[in-house]
C-alpha positions, 0 to 999 in steps of 0.5 A, spaced: 447 541 538 447 535 542 441 530 542 437 530 548 438 523 549 446 523 548 451 523 543 450 516 541 443 516 537 443 518 530 437 520 526 435 515 521 434 517 514 427 517 511 429 513 505 431 507 510 424 508 513 420 507 507 425 501 505 423 497 511 416 499 511 416 496 504 419 490 506 414 489 511 409 489 506 412 484 502 413 479 508 406 480 509 404 478 502 409 473 501 406 469 508 399 470 506 401 467 499 404 461 503 399 460 507 393 460 502 398 455 498 399 450 504 391 450 505 390 448 498 395 443 498 392 440 504 385 440 502 386 435 496 389 430 500 384 430 506 378 430 501 382 424 498 383 420 505 375 422 506 373 419 500 378 413 501 375 412 509 371 406 510 364 407 511 360 404 517 357 399 513 364 397 510 367 396 517 362 392 519 362 388 512 370 387 514 369 385 521 370 391 525 365 389 530 367 387 537 362 385 542 364 385 550 360 380 553 362 375 559 368 371 559 363 364 559 360 366 553 366 369 549 367 363 545 360 361 543 359 368 541 365 369 537 362 364 532 355 368 532 359 374 530 362 371 524 355 369 522 353 376 523 358 379 519 357 374 513 349 376 514 351 384 514 355 383 507 349 381 504 345 387 507 350 392 506 353 395 500 358 401 499 353 406 498 349 404 504 350 406 511 348 402 517 348 406 523 350 403 530 343 402 532 342 397 526 348 394 528 346 393 535 339 390 533 342 385 528 347 382 533 342 382 538 337 378 534 342 373 532 344 372 539 337 371 541 336 366 536 342 362 538 340 362 545 333 361 544 335 354 545 340 355 551 334 359 555 330 352 556 331 348 562 336 342 561 333 337 566 339 332 563 345 337 565 350 334 570 350 341 574 343 340 575 343 333 577 343 329 571 347 323 570 349 317 565 347 310 567 349 306 562 352 307 555 355 303 549 362 303 548 367 309 547 372 309 542 379 309 545 383 309 539 388 314 538 387 316 546 393 314 551 391 310 557 393 311 565 397 306 567 399 303 574 405 298 575 405 297 567 397 295 567 393 300 563 387 302 568 383 306 563 383 310 557 383 318 557 378 318 552 372 323 554 367 319 558 359 319 556 358 324 562 361 330 557 355 330 553 351 333 559 356 339 560 356 345 556 362 345 552 364 347 545 371 346 544 373 341 538 374 334 541 370 336 548 365 330 546 363 323 547 367 319 542 361 313 541 364 307 538 361 306 531 356 309 528 350 306 532 350 306 540 346 309 545 346 312 552 341 312 558 340 318 562 337 319 569 334 326 569 335 331 575 327 331 576 321 327 574 320 331 567 314 332 562 318 332 556 317 337 551 323 337 546 331 335 546 337 339 543 343 335 540 349 340 539 355 339 535 361 344 533 361 347 526 365 345 521 369 351 521 371 349 528 373 342 526 381 341 524 379 336 519 374 342 516 368 337 516 364 333 521 362 326 518 362 324 525 356 328 527 350 324 529 345 324 523 339 319 525 337 318 532 331 316 536 329 318 543 325 314 548 322 315 555 324 309 560 319 307 566 325 304 569 333 305 568 334 298 566 328 297 561 330 295 554 328 301 549 323 297 546 319 297 552 320 305 553 316 310 550 318 313 543 318 320 543 320 320 536 326 319 530 330 325 528 335 328 523 341 332 525 343 337 520 351 338 520 351 343 515 345 347 518 346 354 520 345 352 528 350 348 531 345 347 537 339 344 534 332 343 537 327 337 536 320 337 539 317 331 541 313 327 536 309 322 540 306 326 546 306 322 552 302 326 558 306 321 563 313 324 566 319 320 566 326 320 570 330 316 565 331 318 558 335 314 552 338 317 546 339 312 541 344 314 535 342 310 528 347 313 524 352 319 523 354 323 517 360 318 514 365 316 519 365 309 520 369 309 526 366 313 531 360 318 532 362 324 536 356 327 541 358 334 544 351 335 548 344 332 549 339 336 553 332 334 555 327 340 556 320 340 559 317 342 566 317 338 573 311 333 574 309 337 580 305 331 582 312 328 584 315 334 587 315 340 591 309 337 595 312 339 601 313 346 599 309 353 601 
């Protein structure tokens, strides 16, 4: 009798059907064993990697932080972040975790501490109207000259006015000749002076690895007239700049208070930290408040 679907279709024996069923069962079993073995093999390396994965604290202690700030502040903040990382090393340990909020809090406090001085109004700033009236000699050795018809006109050494600008790069300073000298500044307005800031770079930024050219002892005077000798002015105080301190910008309060306001202030450098040839002054700031008896009389 012919098969209803045609002559080409043969009936499969029962033994072949059982054999194929057994193969399927063995295949599923082998696949299950393979999957289980694969999972076991993968679990151990993952655990090891998880153990080897650095914690948030370790990342902080190895310098994995990045602070996105304005372009103008990047250079100043870079050194602060390095200091903050060193501070974090003392706080952290391998078994101690620091969450992102703690990290942000530490960095924020460090930035606030650094800018506590910068947030004070600077009446000596050239951008506000301050200017240099007179100064001692500038150290020009090692600097080139501008020539006209083989005649040297001036040195390329930075002028004293650079100390009234916000610069922080190595070499952006006034190289005052010797370890003693002075500079007389006309402030942007007649000011009741309350303090000063002297700024120098950190030794880590110096190409020589030290800052012996940083000012050491210095005095500040208020002058009643621009050409008055220092002895005729008011002595605000004598101070010491610590070139090994934690702060590059160091604030000094007025020691001898005077209720009078001043338009002219003189900085007298008495010594530096060991360089006999020159003294570098990066920035000098004068803080206080405007004497309203002389200003804003026509205001609202």
